[in-house]
Every structure is written in structure tokens, then in C-alpha cells.
N, C-alpha and C positions, 0 to 999 in steps of 0.2 A: 702969301697965304696968311690967314688970320690965325692967331694962337689957338683959338677954339677948334678950328678944322685940323690943325696939326695934332692936337690932343686926341681928337676923334680918330684920326688916321692911326695914331699910335695905339689906341685902345683896340682898334680893329685888328691891327697886326698882332697884338698880344693875344687876343681871342683866337686868331688863326693859329698861332704857334701853340697855344695851350690845347687847342682841339687836335692838332696834329701830334702832339706829344702825349695825348691822353691814351693812345694805344700802346705807348711804351710803358712797360712795367715800372712802377715807382722805384723799386729796388735797383733797377739798372741805372736810373738817373742818379740815385744816391751814390752808387758805386763809382760812376763816372766823376762826380764831384769829389768824392773821397780820393780817387786816384790823382785827380788834378791837384788837390791841396797837398797831398803827400809829395808829388813830384816837385811842386814849388818849394816846399819845406826842405826837401833834400838838396835842391839846387842852391837855396839860400845858405844851408849849412856848409856845403862844399865851397861856396864862394867865400864864406866867412873863414873857413879853415885855410883856404889859399891865401887870403889876406894876412892872416896871422903868421903863416909860414914865410910869406914874402917880406912882411914888415919886421919880423923878429930878427 
């Protein structure tokens, strides 16, 4: 496949996804992102604390 056709296919996929998520309220998407970020931060903090406890 030529790079141009790959790009076009990607754009088509993005359009399809954006049209399917258009019916989902914007706030819900933001809340999902926020929850994901917080869970990642919490995991990182826990991991850091465990390392400090184990290495100390």
C-alpha cells in the first residue's frame, strides 16, 4: 500500500470514530480521560512509595 492510501484509510477511520463518539456527551469523555489519568497517577505514586520502602 502506498503511504497516501494508508493516510486516507487512517483519516476515514478517524472520521468514523469521531462520528460514532459524537453522540456521546463531551463531559462523559472528559470524565473518562480524567479517571484514566488519576488511576495512572495513583499507580505511579504507589509504585514510587513501594520502591522507596524496599530500597530504604
